N, C-alpha and C positions, 0 to 999 in steps of 0.2 A: 504495502498498500503505498501509494507515496507524500513526501512531506506532507501537500497541498492538502489531500481528503481526510488523515487523519487530522489536521485543523477543524476539515467541514465537519466531520465526524461525532468530534469535542465540542464543536460551537451547535450543534443539534443536540447533542447529548445534554449540556447546559438550558437549552434553551427550555424543551422536552420538561427538567428538572421545575424550574420555573417554573414554568405554565403547572404542572402537577401540584406541585410545595405551596405554592404564593410566594415563593421568596426573588423578592429582584432587589437589586442597588436600585435605590435611589437613587436619581440622576442629582447634581450638583446644582444649588440654585445659582445661573447668573444676574452680573450685575446689581443693580442696589434692592432693595426688597418693595413689594406693594407697604404701603404705611396707614392701618386704617387704628385715629385716635376714637372710643367712643367713649364721650362726657356726661355723666348721671348730675343731675341739679341737687345740690343740697342731700346728699347721700350721706348717709355717718358711717365711721369706719366699722362699726361693729353689728352692720345692715349684713352682711353677704354670709353665708352656708362656710364660705371657707376662714371668714376671719372670725369664726363664734359663734353664727346666730344659728338658736336651733330651731327658729319657728321661721322664720320668714326661708323662698323655696329659688333659691339658685341654684340650680345643675349646671346649665350652661356655661356659669361666670368659674363655677365652682371645680369646672373640668377644665376653664381656661387656665383658672392657676395648677394644676394638677399636670397641666400636659406645659408649664412652664415657669412661672419665676413671680412670686406674690411678695411683696416689700414689706415688712412690720412698719418701721421709719419714714412714710412719705409724706407729704406735706403740702398743702394749699397755701398757696403765696398771702392769700390775704381768707379771712373768716366771713368776705360775702365775693357773691360771683362775680360782677364785673373787672373787680383789679385781680384775679385769678385769673381769669379768659385774657386780659392786656396781656401778663407773663406769658400763657400759653403760646398766643400767637406773635410776639415780639422778640419774647427772651429778655425783657428787664424789666427790672423791678418795678410795680406800679408806680412806687414813690416818685422812681425818675423819671415817668414818665406822666405823674401832673397829676392820675388819678386816681387815690385810693378808696372809695367808696364804690357803692354800684351806681349806677345811673340813673333816674329815673325820669319822667315826661317833663318835670319843669327844666333838669339841667342839658347846659345847655354846652358840654364836656361829649365831647367825641375820639376818638383813635383815629389819628392825621393820618388820607391815605401815603402820605410821605414815610411812612413804616416800614420797615422791610419785615412784613409778613413768612410766619414759616410754609405758608399756601406760594407766597412769591418765590422765596430759596429754591423751595424744591422743585416749582416750571423750570427752573433755567438748568434741571439736570432730566426732565421730558418728562416729568410728573404729570398725569392728567389730574385736575386738582378738585372736592366738590366739600360744601359743606354744608348739612342736612340740618335741623333745628337754629336753632338759640346760637346767636350774635352778641348782642347785647353788649357793645359798644360805641354803645351812642342814646344819646335820652331823647335829644329831639329828632323823632321820627321823621315827621315832615319833612325838613331841610334834607335832609339825606349828604348830609356829610359825611358823616363815618360808614355808611351803607357798605356792609361783603363786597358788594358791585364795585365797589371803587379800589377794591384790596387784593383783585387781582386774579382770582377765585373763576374757577374755567363751566364750573352753577355750584348754582345754589336754591336749593329747594329749600320751600317750607321756611323760610325763615321770615322770625314777623316785621314786620313791616309796622307793626306800630308798637305803644308801651302796654308789656307781659302780664304788668299789675298781680292779679293772684293767679293768673294760670288758665288754664280751659284746653279740656282735653276731648269734646266731642265737638263735631262739627255741626255748628257752622263756627270756625273760631275768629274771635274776636279782635286778634290782636294781626290775623290771618285773614283780612276779609276778599284776596282775590282768588286763594284757592278754595277749588274746587274740592269735593268729596268723592274718590273713588268707590266705595261702597256706602252699603247703607249703614246707615247709626255708626260711624266712622268714628273710631278713637285716636288721637295722636300719634302715640309712641305705636301702636300698628302700622301708621300709615306711615312714620319715620323709619322705621324696621324695612316694609316695604322695597319706600324707595330708595335706601339703601344698600339690599340685596340687587335693586334695577341700576345702580350708579355700576358697583362688582362686573355686572353681566356687561356691560355695554363696557365696559373700560379694563377689559379683561389682555387684549393686545397691548396695550404700553402699562407701563411700571405707572398708580394712581397713590392719589394720598385723596384716602376721605377720613374728614371729619361729622362723626354725625355726634350732633350737640341736643340731647333729650332736655328736654323741658321737663319730665317726673323725676325726679318728685318732690317735684317744688310743689305750696302750698301753694291756695285750697288743695287740700287730698282729692282727687277723683282717682277708684281704678274701676274694672270695666266691673258692671255689676256679680257677674256672675265669681266674678275670682273674691272680689270682697267676700261675699257668703259664704262661698271656700272655705277662707281667713276666718270670718264668723263664727265658725262651725269651733276651729281646731281651741286646745284645750288653751289657756294663757292669755286668751284672747284681751287686748283692752285698750284704748287710747294712747299712754303715753308710753304704753312698751310692746309688744305685738302688736303694733296699731294693724287692723284688720286695711283701710285703705291704701296705705304705704307699703305693705308685704305684697296687694294686686299692683299697685303700679311698680315694682321691682320687676313682680312676675312680669308682668308683658315687656320689659326691658333686656329681661332675662331668653325670656324668647327670644328675642331680637338675635343677643350675641348667638343664641345659635343657629339661625337660621344660616348669618354672616359665613360661618362656619363651614354648615354645610354647602352654602352654592360656593365657597373657595376649593370646597374639594370635590366638587360635582367640574368646577371648571382645572382643576390642577395647579393650584394656584398657593396652597394651603401652609405649603411647605417655605417658599419666600417669601413671609405676609406675616408683616407684624402689629401684632397688638397691642393698644395701652388703651386699658378701662381705667377709669378715677374718679374725680366727683368733682369740683370747685369750692366747696365749704361743708362744713361740717352739717349734720340733722337741726330741723329745728325742734328746740324742745319741748313746744306744743305740740306737738304729734310726735316724739320719738325721747327715745334717751341714749344719749353716747355711749354710758357706763361700760366698761368699767372706765371711760374720761369723765372728765372734767367738763359742764359748760359744753356748748355749743355755736349753732350758728350767731354773724357778730360778736364773737368773743374767742381773748387771743390762750387759752386754754384748749387743753389738745383737743379736746372735744369738736371745736371750731373750726381747726385746722389740718386733726391731722385727719389721712386719709388713708381707705383704702386704693392699692395700686398691684395692678397684675399687667405683666410684660410677657406675651407670648410670643415664640418665633423659630418654629419646629426645626426651622436651618440652624439656628445661633444658640439659643434656647437648651438648657437641659431642665428636661423636664423636673417636677415635684422640688423647686429648690426654692425655697428662704432664704429670703435679703436684709439684713439688719443693717444696711447703710442707710443712710439716712439722703432723702433726693429730695427735691422741688420742684414744684412745677415750671421752674423756673427752668432746669436744668433736660425738659423735653425740646426745645428750640438746639441746644448745640448738640443735643442727643441723636437728633432725626438728620441733622447735618451731617454728622457722622457715617450716620449706619447709609448714606446715599452719596457717600465720598463729597461730600463741596466743603469749601473754604469758609468761614462766619463772615456777614458782611463788614466792610474798610469800614462803613462813619457808623454802623452803632453798635454800641457796647453789651455783649451779652453778660447776664449778673448769672447767672447760671451756672452749671460745668456740666459736662457729658458722665451721662452714667453706663455706656456701653461695655467697658471697658467691667464691669461688674456681673453682665450678662454670662461670661465666662464662668464662673465660679468660681477661680480659685484663689485669687484677691482677699486678705483680709480688708472689713469696712473702714473707710476711711473718715478722720475725724470733722467735720463739718460745723462752720459755724454757719445760723443761718438769722434775717430779719424779717423784722414786720412794722408796716408802720401805717396804726388806723386812725390818724388823727380827725376828728365827729363835734358839728359843730353844740351839738348834744346832745343824751345815750338814746340809740339804736331801740325801734319798735320791740324787736326781742329781746335786753336786756343790756345788751354788747355797752361797750365805753370807749370812751377814746382814748387809747394804749397806743405803747409802741414793744415790744419785744424782744429776744435774742434768745436762741438757743446757741451754747459753744461746747459743744460735748454732751455729758448726762443733764448740764444744768441749763433751765430757763427763768429768765426775768422778766416780767415785767413792771413797765412803767407807766403807769394810767399820769395821762398828762391832766386832768379834773380835779386830782384832787393831790398829785402827789404823790403818791402812794405805791410801795416797791413788794413787789412778790418772788420770790426767790425759792426754786422747786430743784431736786434732785431725779429725775423722769427715771434714772434705773431703779433708782428706791421707794421713791415714787410714782407710778403712774396714771395716778387720780389726783393727784397735786391737790392733797391735803395737808400736806405738811412747809408752812413759809419758812423760808430758810435764815430769808431776809435776816434777822436778825443774831441769828447765829452762827451765819458767815461774813459777818462784815467784809473781809477782806474780797471773797466770789463776788458778792452785793457790789463792794465799789470795782473791781473788773472790771463786770459786765457790764456795767449801768456805765461807765467811763466810753466803754467799746460802743454798744449802742447811741451812746450820744452822738460818740465821734463820726460813724457810719451816720447816720441822719442828716447828721451839718452838709456831711459834704453830700449825701445822696439828694438832698431835697435842692441843696444849692445849686446841683447839677441838673437839675432837673430841669429849672426857668433856663437855661442856658439850653437844653434840649428841648423841650418846647416848643424854643425860640425859631429855632433852628426844624423843627418839625410842623411847623406850620404850614 
């Protein structure tokens, strides 16, 4: 038998073996990954099953975490939505941009189009980009100065054209009067999930970036009646804990995650698609508890800023990995530049750092120093106060601007922030307070110059 025949025979045997046994080597992904960010609204750190919740049902998100990396110390850049979304889109601290609170219908502020948003960066690498859902980076929608269409998105789908106020989850949607229903009795989260699936299907031939920004689980809570009834029958159902309305809304988000993953599998895109899931701030205390964390939305306690964060990328991230690395919404922008092989923008300072190397799972967590700046002219309607905060290592300090009160906690020993160490640890108190004030002085001063440049 000639050498050529032997090679052919061996190849044929291996092919038969593969067909019979189902064994096949996955092809190595070529080029940068598809990227999907799924952002929940007002979702507490402990609401997912993979973060210990035993009432809410989130099987698809739990599988996403089991198949990738779950972060235990991920933070939102602010305790309310708009500034965190500023950080996600620009890679800059909201204090630098000059938007540190959520924008309402009376607010003249907006994210100027001159900022280079992450989708615009990815477009330079050939990505097809789509925003589905909540934007909320402008206050005065009527003037359209900060609308997403001005920030370079290829597609903008079901994104509010009026102030969202207390939410609206069944068609017709008052903040999107131009959006027609596609199904009878249409539920907004289901509609966004379907739009995400459709976007993936029509974008499959090229790298794509999808930002699926849910309006749920923002109050006023409104789950689908059949799901609410299901959770009302569960043992332990309540109001501020195990809330059936919140659980129902979260299940609808989770269903969408399952549909997205299924679609990627069907199209052969799953291996080289990076999916990130997180939220913009903690849960509202009038509808949920963020226990064991203290506080909630509008507060700089852990319950207002610590977030669930899942990263799943079969080609790069090892299954069932848990990371204690401290990360922040600010880090998403440089991380996506990293995985897409893009350089940082020349004229837009990035305040975060890439955590792509963390996915390798070999490095020990690096110490981080994070800052929060949340000045308010009056107390937030949910109980939040005007304050700033710093986390350095395991210590966290909060400075209240209204009274000058200082609180200091050691998060490694006191995750629930019950023991104020500001009197017993004066050296650490002084060190962190000086560091926070120095950062704030420089960053807020920089913000005036930055805003002038980006008008």
